[in-house]
LOLOSE-852454 format. One record per atom (N, C-alpha, C, CB): chain; residue number from 0; x negated, y, z; atom name. Coordinates in nm, 2 decimals, padded with zeros to 4 digits. Each point is the difference from the previous one (the first is absolute). Glycine has a CB too. Layout:
nudren cadena=A&num=NUM&X=X&Y=Y&Z=Z&atomo=CA
...
***
This chain:
nudren cadena=A&num=0&X=03.79&Y=-06.35&Z=-03.84&atomo=N
nudren cadena=A&num=0&X=00.09&Y=-00.07&Z=00.09&atomo=CA
nudren cadena=A&num=0&X=-00.04&Y=00.07&Z=00.13&atomo=C
nudren cadena=A&num=0&X=00.03&Y=-00.23&Z=-00.12&atomo=CB
nudren cadena=A&num=1&X=00.07&Y=00.28&Z=00.20&atomo=N
nudren cadena=A&num=1&X=-00.01&Y=00.05&Z=00.14&atomo=CA
nudren cadena=A&num=1&X=00.04&Y=-00.10&Z=00.10&atomo=C
nudren cadena=A&num=1&X=00.03&Y=00.23&Z=-00.07&atomo=CB
nudren cadena=A&num=2&X=-00.09&Y=-00.21&Z=00.17&atomo=N
nudren cadena=A&num=2&X=00.03&Y=-00.10&Z=00.11&atomo=CA
nudren cadena=A&num=2&X=00.08&Y=00.07&Z=00.12&atomo=C
nudren cadena=A&num=2&X=-00.23&Y=-00.15&Z=-00.05&atomo=CB
nudren cadena=A&num=3&X=00.31&Y=00.08&Z=00.09&atomo=N
nudren cadena=A&num=3&X=00.11&Y=00.05&Z=00.09&atomo=CA
nudren cadena=A&num=3&X=-00.07&Y=00.00&Z=00.13&atomo=C
nudren cadena=A&num=3&X=00.21&Y=-00.11&Z=-00.12&atomo=CB
nudren cadena=A&num=4&X=-00.18&Y=00.22&Z=00.20&atomo=N
nudren cadena=A&num=4&X=-00.06&Y=00.01&Z=00.14&atomo=CA
nudren cadena=A&num=4&X=00.11&Y=-00.05&Z=00.10&atomo=C
nudren cadena=A&num=4&X=-00.15&Y=00.21&Z=-00.06&atomo=CB
nudren cadena=A&num=5&X=00.14&Y=-00.29&Z=00.15&atomo=N
nudren cadena=A&num=5&X=00.10&Y=-00.03&Z=00.10&atomo=CA
nudren cadena=A&num=5&X=-00.03&Y=00.08&Z=00.14&atomo=C
nudren cadena=A&num=5&X=00.03&Y=-00.24&Z=-00.12&atomo=CB
nudren cadena=A&num=6&X=00.09&Y=00.31&Z=00.15&atomo=N
nudren cadena=A&num=6&X=00.00&Y=00.07&Z=00.12&atomo=CA
nudren cadena=A&num=6&X=00.04&Y=-00.10&Z=00.12&atomo=C
nudren cadena=A&num=6&X=00.06&Y=00.24&Z=-00.13&atomo=CB
nudren cadena=A&num=7&X=-00.12&Y=-00.21&Z=00.26&atomo=N
nudren cadena=A&num=7&X=00.03&Y=-00.07&Z=00.11&atomo=CA
nudren cadena=A&num=7&X=00.15&Y=-00.02&Z=00.02&atomo=C
nudren cadena=A&num=7&X=-00.21&Y=00.06&Z=00.09&atomo=CB
nudren cadena=A&num=8&X=00.27&Y=-00.14&Z=-00.04&atomo=N
nudren cadena=A&num=8&X=00.13&Y=00.00&Z=00.04&atomo=CA
nudren cadena=A&num=8&X=00.04&Y=00.12&Z=00.08&atomo=C
nudren cadena=A&num=8&X=-00.01&Y=-00.23&Z=-00.01&atomo=CB
nudren cadena=A&num=9&X=-00.05&Y=00.25&Z=00.12&atomo=N
nudren cadena=A&num=9&X=00.02&Y=00.11&Z=00.10&atomo=CA
nudren cadena=A&num=9&X=-00.13&Y=00.06&Z=00.01&atomo=C
nudren cadena=A&num=9&X=00.18&Y=-00.10&Z=00.12&atomo=CB
nudren cadena=A&num=10&X=-00.18&Y=00.25&Z=-00.17&atomo=N
nudren cadena=A&num=10&X=-00.15&Y=00.06&Z=00.03&atomo=CA
nudren cadena=A&num=10&X=00.01&Y=00.04&Z=00.14&atomo=C
nudren cadena=A&num=10&X=-00.05&Y=00.09&Z=-00.24&atomo=CB
nudren cadena=A&num=11&X=-00.08&Y=-00.10&Z=00.30&atomo=N
nudren cadena=A&num=11&X=-00.03&Y=00.04&Z=00.12&atomo=CA
nudren cadena=A&num=11&X=00.04&Y=-00.11&Z=00.13&atomo=C
nudren cadena=A&num=11&X=00.03&Y=00.22&Z=-00.12&atomo=CB
nudren cadena=A&num=12&X=00.01&Y=-00.35&Z=00.05&atomo=N
nudren cadena=A&num=12&X=00.03&Y=-00.10&Z=00.10&atomo=CA
nudren cadena=A&num=12&X=-00.08&Y=-00.12&Z=-00.03&atomo=C
nudren cadena=A&num=12&X=00.22&Y=00.08&Z=00.03&atomo=CB
nudren cadena=A&num=13&X=-00.30&Y=-00.11&Z=00.07&atomo=N
nudren cadena=A&num=13&X=-00.09&Y=-00.12&Z=-00.04&atomo=CA
nudren cadena=A&num=13&X=00.06&Y=-00.12&Z=00.01&atomo=C
nudren cadena=A&num=13&X=-00.18&Y=00.11&Z=00.07&atomo=CB
nudren cadena=A&num=14&X=00.10&Y=-00.22&Z=-00.14&atomo=N
nudren cadena=A&num=14&X=00.05&Y=-00.13&Z=-00.02&atomo=CA
nudren cadena=A&num=14&X=00.05&Y=-00.04&Z=00.14&atomo=C
nudren cadena=A&num=14&X=-00.15&Y=-00.06&Z=-00.21&atomo=CB
nudren cadena=A&num=15&X=00.07&Y=00.08&Z=00.30&atomo=N
nudren cadena=A&num=15&X=00.01&Y=-00.06&Z=00.14&atomo=CA
nudren cadena=A&num=15&X=00.12&Y=00.06&Z=00.06&atomo=C
nudren cadena=A&num=15&X=-00.25&Y=-00.04&Z=00.03&atomo=CB
nudren cadena=A&num=16&X=00.28&Y=00.17&Z=-00.05&atomo=N
nudren cadena=A&num=16&X=00.15&Y=00.07&Z=00.03&atomo=CA
nudren cadena=A&num=16&X=00.09&Y=-00.07&Z=-00.05&atomo=C
nudren cadena=A&num=16&X=-00.06&Y=00.21&Z=00.01&atomo=CB
nudren cadena=A&num=17&X=00.07&Y=-00.23&Z=-00.14&atomo=N
nudren cadena=A&num=17&X=00.10&Y=-00.08&Z=-00.08&atomo=CA
nudren cadena=A&num=17&X=00.02&Y=-00.14&Z=00.04&atomo=C
nudren cadena=A&num=17&X=-00.06&Y=00.14&Z=-00.18&atomo=CB
nudren cadena=A&num=18&X=-00.04&Y=-00.19&Z=00.23&atomo=N
nudren cadena=A&num=18&X=00.01&Y=-00.14&Z=00.05&atomo=CA
nudren cadena=A&num=18&X=00.06&Y=00.00&Z=00.12&atomo=C
nudren cadena=A&num=18&X=-00.19&Y=-00.06&Z=-00.10&atomo=CB
nudren cadena=A&num=19&X=00.17&Y=00.15&Z=00.20&atomo=N
nudren cadena=A&num=19&X=00.06&Y=00.01&Z=00.13&atomo=CA
nudren cadena=A&num=19&X=00.15&Y=00.04&Z=-00.01&atomo=C
nudren cadena=A&num=19&X=-00.23&Y=00.07&Z=00.09&atomo=CB
nudren cadena=A&num=20&X=00.25&Y=00.02&Z=-00.19&atomo=N
nudren cadena=A&num=20&X=00.14&Y=00.03&Z=-00.02&atomo=CA
nudren cadena=A&num=20&X=00.09&Y=-00.12&Z=-00.05&atomo=C
nudren cadena=A&num=20&X=-00.08&Y=00.23&Z=-00.05&atomo=CB
nudren cadena=A&num=21&X=00.03&Y=-00.29&Z=-00.05&atomo=N
nudren cadena=A&num=21&X=00.05&Y=-00.13&Z=-00.03&atomo=CA
nudren cadena=A&num=21&X=00.03&Y=-00.09&Z=00.11&atomo=C
nudren cadena=A&num=21&X=-00.11&Y=00.03&Z=-00.20&atomo=CB
nudren cadena=A&num=22&X=00.01&Y=-00.05&Z=00.27&atomo=N
nudren cadena=A&num=22&X=00.01&Y=-00.10&Z=00.11&atomo=CA
nudren cadena=A&num=22&X=00.12&Y=00.05&Z=00.11&atomo=C
nudren cadena=A&num=22&X=-00.27&Y=-00.07&Z=-00.02&atomo=CB
nudren cadena=A&num=23&X=00.28&Y=00.20&Z=00.04&atomo=N
nudren cadena=A&num=23&X=00.09&Y=00.06&Z=00.09&atomo=CA
nudren cadena=A&num=23&X=00.13&Y=-00.03&Z=-00.06&atomo=C
nudren cadena=A&num=23&X=-00.15&Y=00.19&Z=00.08&atomo=CB
nudren cadena=A&num=24&X=00.18&Y=-00.18&Z=-00.21&atomo=N
nudren cadena=A&num=24&X=00.13&Y=-00.03&Z=-00.07&atomo=CA
nudren cadena=A&num=24&X=00.04&Y=-00.15&Z=00.02&atomo=C
nudren cadena=A&num=24&X=-00.05&Y=00.19&Z=-00.18&atomo=CB
nudren cadena=A&num=25&X=-00.03&Y=-00.28&Z=00.15&atomo=N
nudren cadena=A&num=25&X=00.00&Y=-00.14&Z=00.01&atomo=CA
nudren cadena=A&num=25&X=00.04&Y=-00.04&Z=00.16&atomo=C
nudren cadena=A&num=25&X=-00.18&Y=-00.01&Z=-00.20&atomo=CB
nudren cadena=A&num=26&X=00.10&Y=00.08&Z=00.28&atomo=N
nudren cadena=A&num=26&X=00.05&Y=-00.05&Z=00.14&atomo=CA
nudren cadena=A&num=26&X=00.12&Y=00.07&Z=00.05&atomo=C
nudren cadena=A&num=26&X=-00.23&Y=-00.06&Z=00.05&atomo=CB
nudren cadena=A&num=27&X=00.27&Y=00.17&Z=-00.11&atomo=N
nudren cadena=A&num=27&X=00.13&Y=00.05&Z=00.01&atomo=CA
nudren cadena=A&num=27&X=00.12&Y=-00.08&Z=-00.02&atomo=C
nudren cadena=A&num=27&X=-00.11&Y=00.19&Z=-00.06&atomo=CB
nudren cadena=A&num=28&X=00.09&Y=-00.23&Z=-00.09&atomo=N
nudren cadena=A&num=28&X=00.10&Y=-00.10&Z=-00.06&atomo=CA
nudren cadena=A&num=28&X=00.01&Y=-00.12&Z=00.07&atomo=C
nudren cadena=A&num=28&X=-00.04&Y=00.09&Z=-00.20&atomo=CB
nudren cadena=A&num=29&X=-00.07&Y=-00.16&Z=00.25&atomo=N
nudren cadena=A&num=29&X=00.01&Y=-00.12&Z=00.06&atomo=CA
nudren cadena=A&num=29&X=00.06&Y=00.02&Z=00.13&atomo=C
nudren cadena=A&num=29&X=-00.17&Y=-00.09&Z=-00.13&atomo=CB
nudren cadena=A&num=30&X=00.14&Y=00.20&Z=00.20&atomo=N
nudren cadena=A&num=30&X=00.07&Y=00.03&Z=00.11&atomo=CA
nudren cadena=A&num=30&X=00.16&Y=00.00&Z=00.01&atomo=C
nudren cadena=A&num=30&X=-00.20&Y=00.11&Z=00.03&atomo=CB
nudren cadena=A&num=31&X=00.22&Y=-00.03&Z=-00.15&atomo=N
nudren cadena=A&num=31&X=00.14&Y=00.00&Z=-00.03&atomo=CA
nudren cadena=A&num=31&X=00.08&Y=-00.13&Z=-00.04&atomo=C
nudren cadena=A&num=31&X=-00.07&Y=00.22&Z=-00.07&atomo=CB
nudren cadena=A&num=32&X=00.01&Y=-00.30&Z=00.00&atomo=N
nudren cadena=A&num=32&X=00.05&Y=-00.12&Z=-00.02&atomo=CA
nudren cadena=A&num=32&X=00.00&Y=-00.09&Z=00.11&atomo=C
nudren cadena=A&num=32&X=-00.07&Y=00.05&Z=-00.20&atomo=CB
nudren cadena=A&num=33&X=-00.01&Y=-00.05&Z=00.30&atomo=N
nudren cadena=A&num=33&X=00.00&Y=-00.09&Z=00.10&atomo=CA
nudren cadena=A&num=33&X=00.11&Y=00.06&Z=00.11&atomo=C
nudren cadena=A&num=33&X=-00.26&Y=-00.08&Z=-00.05&atomo=CB
nudren cadena=A&num=34&X=00.29&Y=00.20&Z=00.06&atomo=N
nudren cadena=A&num=34&X=00.07&Y=00.06&Z=00.11&atomo=CA
nudren cadena=A&num=34&X=00.16&Y=00.02&Z=-00.06&atomo=C
nudren cadena=A&num=34&X=-00.25&Y=00.13&Z=00.13&atomo=CB
nudren cadena=A&num=35&X=00.26&Y=-00.15&Z=-00.27&atomo=N
nudren cadena=A&num=35&X=00.13&Y=00.02&Z=-00.06&atomo=CA
nudren cadena=A&num=35&X=00.12&Y=-00.09&Z=00.07&atomo=C
nudren cadena=A&num=35&X=-00.14&Y=00.07&Z=-00.22&atomo=CB
nudren cadena=A&num=36&X=00.10&Y=-00.20&Z=00.22&atomo=N
nudren cadena=A&num=36&X=00.12&Y=-00.08&Z=00.05&atomo=CA
nudren cadena=A&num=36&X=00.05&Y=00.04&Z=00.15&atomo=C
nudren cadena=A&num=36&X=-00.09&Y=-00.20&Z=-00.14&atomo=CB
nudren cadena=A&num=37&X=00.02&Y=00.24&Z=00.22&atomo=N
nudren cadena=A&num=37&X=00.03&Y=00.05&Z=00.13&atomo=CA
nudren cadena=A&num=37&X=00.09&Y=00.12&Z=-00.01&atomo=C
nudren cadena=A&num=37&X=-00.21&Y=-00.08&Z=00.07&atomo=CB
nudren cadena=A&num=38&X=00.16&Y=00.16&Z=-00.15&atomo=N
nudren cadena=A&num=38&X=00.07&Y=00.14&Z=-00.01&atomo=CA
nudren cadena=A&num=38&X=00.14&Y=-00.05&Z=-00.09&atomo=C
nudren cadena=A&num=38&X=-00.24&Y=00.18&Z=00.00&atomo=CB
nudren cadena=A&num=39&X=00.24&Y=-00.24&Z=-00.08&atomo=N
nudren cadena=A&num=39&X=00.12&Y=-00.04&Z=-00.07&atomo=CA
nudren cadena=A&num=39&X=00.10&Y=-00.06&Z=00.10&atomo=C
nudren cadena=A&num=39&X=-00.12&Y=-00.03&Z=-00.21&atomo=CB
nudren cadena=A&num=40&X=00.07&Y=-00.06&Z=00.30&atomo=N
nudren cadena=A&num=40&X=00.09&Y=-00.05&Z=00.08&atomo=CA
nudren cadena=A&num=40&X=00.08&Y=00.10&Z=00.09&atomo=C
nudren cadena=A&num=40&X=-00.16&Y=-00.19&Z=-00.01&atomo=CB
nudren cadena=A&num=41&X=00.09&Y=00.31&Z=00.05&atomo=N
nudren cadena=A&num=41&X=00.08&Y=00.08&Z=00.07&atomo=CA
nudren cadena=A&num=41&X=00.06&Y=00.10&Z=-00.09&atomo=C
nudren cadena=A&num=41&X=-00.14&Y=-00.04&Z=00.19&atomo=CB
nudren cadena=A&num=42&X=00.10&Y=00.05&Z=-00.31&atomo=N
nudren cadena=A&num=42&X=00.07&Y=00.10&Z=-00.10&atomo=CA
nudren cadena=A&num=42&X=00.00&Y=-00.05&Z=-00.12&atomo=C
nudren cadena=A&num=42&X=-00.06&Y=00.19&Z=00.10&atomo=CB
nudren cadena=A&num=43&X=00.17&Y=-00.27&Z=-00.13&atomo=N
nudren cadena=A&num=43&X=00.01&Y=-00.08&Z=-00.14&atomo=CA
nudren cadena=A&num=43&X=00.02&Y=00.08&Z=-00.11&atomo=C
nudren cadena=A&num=43&X=00.09&Y=-00.18&Z=00.12&atomo=CB
nudren cadena=A&num=44&X=-00.06&Y=00.33&Z=-00.10&atomo=N
nudren cadena=A&num=44&X=00.02&Y=00.07&Z=-00.11&atomo=CA
nudren cadena=A&num=44&X=-00.14&Y=00.08&Z=-00.04&atomo=C
nudren cadena=A&num=44&X=00.27&Y=00.02&Z=00.07&atomo=CB
nudren cadena=A&num=45&X=-00.37&Y=-00.05&Z=00.00&atomo=N
nudren cadena=A&num=45&X=-00.12&Y=00.07&Z=-00.04&atomo=CA
nudren cadena=A&num=45&X=-00.09&Y=-00.09&Z=-00.09&atomo=C
nudren cadena=A&num=45&X=00.01&Y=00.13&Z=00.21&atomo=CB
nudren cadena=A&num=46&X=-00.02&Y=-00.07&Z=-00.33&atomo=N
nudren cadena=A&num=46&X=-00.08&Y=-00.07&Z=-00.12&atomo=CA
nudren cadena=A&num=46&X=-00.13&Y=00.00&Z=00.02&atomo=C
nudren cadena=A&num=46&X=00.15&Y=00.06&Z=-00.16&atomo=CB
nudren cadena=A&num=47&X=-00.23&Y=-00.16&Z=00.11&atomo=N
nudren cadena=A&num=47&X=-00.15&Y=00.00&Z=00.00&atomo=CA
nudren cadena=A&num=47&X=-00.07&Y=00.13&Z=-00.04&atomo=C
nudren cadena=A&num=47&X=00.03&Y=-00.24&Z=-00.04&atomo=CB
nudren cadena=A&num=48&X=00.03&Y=00.29&Z=-00.05&atomo=N
nudren cadena=A&num=48&X=-00.07&Y=00.12&Z=-00.06&atomo=CA
nudren cadena=A&num=48&X=00.02&Y=00.10&Z=00.11&atomo=C
nudren cadena=A&num=48&X=00.05&Y=-00.04&Z=-00.26&atomo=CB
nudren cadena=A&num=49&X=00.05&Y=00.07&Z=00.33&atomo=N
nudren cadena=A&num=49&X=00.02&Y=00.09&Z=00.10&atomo=CA
nudren cadena=A&num=49&X=-00.10&Y=-00.03&Z=00.14&atomo=C
nudren cadena=A&num=49&X=00.26&Y=00.02&Z=-00.11&atomo=CB
nudren cadena=A&num=50&X=-00.26&Y=-00.13&Z=00.10&atomo=N
nudren cadena=A&num=50&X=-00.09&Y=-00.04&Z=00.13&atomo=CA
nudren cadena=A&num=50&X=-00.13&Y=00.02&Z=-00.04&atomo=C
nudren cadena=A&num=50&X=00.15&Y=-00.19&Z=00.09&atomo=CB
nudren cadena=A&num=51&X=-00.21&Y=00.15&Z=-00.20&atomo=N
nudren cadena=A&num=51&X=-00.12&Y=00.02&Z=-00.04&atomo=CA
nudren cadena=A&num=51&X=-00.04&Y=00.17&Z=00.01&atomo=C
nudren cadena=A&num=51&X=00.03&Y=-00.23&Z=-00.15&atomo=CB
nudren cadena=A&num=52&X=00.07&Y=00.29&Z=00.09&atomo=N
nudren cadena=A&num=52&X=-00.02&Y=00.14&Z=-00.01&atomo=CA
nudren cadena=A&num=52&X=-00.02&Y=00.07&Z=00.14&atomo=C
nudren cadena=A&num=52&X=00.14&Y=-00.01&Z=-00.22&atomo=CB
nudren cadena=A&num=53&X=-00.06&Y=-00.06&Z=00.31&atomo=N
nudren cadena=A&num=53&X=-00.02&Y=00.06&Z=00.14&atomo=CA
nudren cadena=A&num=53&X=-00.12&Y=-00.01&Z=00.07&atomo=C
nudren cadena=A&num=53&X=00.21&Y=-00.05&Z=00.01&atomo=CB
nudren cadena=A&num=54&X=-00.26&Y=-00.08&Z=-00.06&atomo=N
nudren cadena=A&num=54&X=-00.14&Y=-00.03&Z=00.07&atomo=CA
nudren cadena=A&num=54&X=-00.09&Y=00.07&Z=-00.07&atomo=C
nudren cadena=A&num=54&X=00.04&Y=-00.22&Z=00.07&atomo=CB
nudren cadena=A&num=55&X=-00.04&Y=00.26&Z=-00.22&atomo=N
nudren cadena=A&num=55&X=-00.11&Y=00.06&Z=-00.06&atomo=CA
nudren cadena=A&num=55&X=00.01&Y=00.17&Z=00.06&atomo=C
nudren cadena=A&num=55&X=00.01&Y=-00.18&Z=-00.24&atomo=CB
nudren cadena=A&num=56&X=00.09&Y=00.22&Z=00.28&atomo=N
nudren cadena=A&num=56&X=00.02&Y=00.14&Z=00.02&atomo=CA
nudren cadena=A&num=56&X=-00.04&Y=00.01&Z=00.15&atomo=C
nudren cadena=A&num=56&X=00.19&Y=00.03&Z=-00.18&atomo=CB
nudren cadena=A&num=57&X=-00.17&Y=-00.13&Z=00.26&atomo=N
nudren cadena=A&num=57&X=-00.05&Y=00.00&Z=00.13&atomo=CA
nudren cadena=A&num=57&X=-00.16&Y=00.00&Z=00.01&atomo=C
nudren cadena=A&num=57&X=00.22&Y=-00.13&Z=00.06&atomo=CB
nudren cadena=A&num=58&X=-00.28&Y=00.04&Z=-00.15&atomo=N
nudren cadena=A&num=58&X=-00.14&Y=-00.02&Z=-00.01&atomo=CA
nudren cadena=A&num=58&X=-00.07&Y=00.13&Z=-00.06&atomo=C
nudren cadena=A&num=58&X=00.04&Y=-00.25&Z=-00.04&atomo=CB
nudren cadena=A&num=59&X=00.03&Y=00.30&Z=-00.04&atomo=N
nudren cadena=A&num=59&X=-00.07&Y=00.14&Z=-00.06&atomo=CA
nudren cadena=A&num=59&X=00.01&Y=00.10&Z=00.10&atomo=C
nudren cadena=A&num=59&X=00.06&Y=-00.04&Z=-00.24&atomo=CB
nudren cadena=A&num=60&X=00.06&Y=00.06&Z=00.31&atomo=N
nudren cadena=A&num=60&X=00.00&Y=00.08&Z=00.10&atomo=CA
nudren cadena=A&num=60&X=-00.12&Y=-00.02&Z=00.14&atomo=C
nudren cadena=A&num=60&X=00.27&Y=00.02&Z=-00.10&atomo=CB
nudren cadena=A&num=61&X=-00.29&Y=-00.14&Z=00.11&atomo=N
nudren cadena=A&num=61&X=-00.10&Y=-00.03&Z=00.10&atomo=CA
nudren cadena=A&num=61&X=-00.13&Y=00.03&Z=-00.06&atomo=C
nudren cadena=A&num=61&X=00.15&Y=-00.18&Z=00.12&atomo=CB
nudren cadena=A&num=62&X=-00.19&Y=00.16&Z=-00.24&atomo=N
nudren cadena=A&num=62&X=-00.12&Y=00.03&Z=-00.06&atomo=CA
nudren cadena=A&num=62&X=-00.02&Y=00.14&Z=00.00&atomo=C
nudren cadena=A&num=62&X=00.01&Y=-00.19&Z=-00.13&atomo=CB
nudren cadena=A&num=63&X=00.10&Y=00.27&Z=00.09&atomo=N
nudren cadena=A&num=63&X=-00.02&Y=00.16&Z=-00.02&atomo=CA
nudren cadena=A&num=63&X=-00.02&Y=00.03&Z=00.14&atomo=C
nudren cadena=A&num=63&X=00.15&Y=00.06&Z=-00.21&atomo=CB
nudren cadena=A&num=64&X=-00.08&Y=-00.10&Z=00.34&atomo=N
nudren cadena=A&num=64&X=-00.04&Y=00.05&Z=00.12&atomo=CA
nudren cadena=A&num=64&X=-00.14&Y=-00.04&Z=00.04&atomo=C
nudren cadena=A&num=64&X=00.23&Y=-00.01&Z=00.06&atomo=CB
nudren cadena=A&num=65&X=-00.28&Y=-00.10&Z=-00.09&atomo=N
nudren cadena=A&num=65&X=-00.14&Y=-00.04&Z=00.01&atomo=CA
nudren cadena=A&num=65&X=-00.11&Y=00.10&Z=-00.04&atomo=C
nudren cadena=A&num=65&X=00.10&Y=-00.21&Z=-00.04&atomo=CB
nudren cadena=A&num=66&X=-00.05&Y=00.23&Z=-00.09&atomo=N
nudren cadena=A&num=66&X=-00.10&Y=00.09&Z=-00.08&atomo=CA
nudren cadena=A&num=66&X=00.00&Y=00.13&Z=00.06&atomo=C
nudren cadena=A&num=66&X=00.03&Y=-00.11&Z=-00.22&atomo=CB
nudren cadena=A&num=67&X=00.09&Y=00.17&Z=00.27&atomo=N
nudren cadena=A&num=67&X=00.00&Y=00.12&Z=00.04&atomo=CA
nudren cadena=A&num=67&X=-00.07&Y=00.03&Z=00.13&atomo=C
nudren cadena=A&num=67&X=00.19&Y=00.01&Z=-00.13&atomo=CB
nudren cadena=A&num=68&X=-00.18&Y=-00.14&Z=00.21&atomo=N
nudren cadena=A&num=68&X=-00.06&Y=00.01&Z=00.11&atomo=CA
nudren cadena=A&num=68&X=-00.17&Y=-00.01&Z=00.00&atomo=C
nudren cadena=A&num=68&X=00.23&Y=-00.09&Z=00.09&atomo=CB
nudren cadena=A&num=69&X=-00.25&Y=00.03&Z=-00.19&atomo=N
nudren cadena=A&num=69&X=-00.17&Y=-00.02&Z=-00.02&atomo=CA
nudren cadena=A&num=69&X=-00.04&Y=00.15&Z=-00.05&atomo=C
nudren cadena=A&num=69&X=-00.01&Y=-00.28&Z=-00.08&atomo=CB
nudren cadena=A&num=70&X=00.09&Y=00.36&Z=-00.02&atomo=N
nudren cadena=A&num=70&X=-00.05&Y=00.11&Z=-00.03&atomo=CA
nudren cadena=A&num=70&X=00.01&Y=00.12&Z=00.08&atomo=C
nudren cadena=A&num=70&X=00.04&Y=-00.10&Z=-00.19&atomo=CB
nudren cadena=A&num=71&X=00.02&Y=00.09&Z=00.32&atomo=N
nudren cadena=A&num=71&X=00.03&Y=00.09&Z=00.07&atomo=CA
nudren cadena=A&num=71&X=-00.12&Y=00.03&Z=00.11&atomo=C
nudren cadena=A&num=71&X=00.24&Y=-00.07&Z=-00.05&atomo=CB
***
């Protein structure tokens, strides 16, 4: 009988980095959840999904900009 080998979920990414990424996703979702009613009051056509996507896109752009500045 052979034993199965399990590969890590993401190669090259430490457990700490995965934890940070998960925490960032949770924080982004909670921010979107708390800020949605205010945005909906101004833009009732804005779905929560679009609101969340906009926040996620903004956060990624901000993170990418910071990473670029650190590496320059």
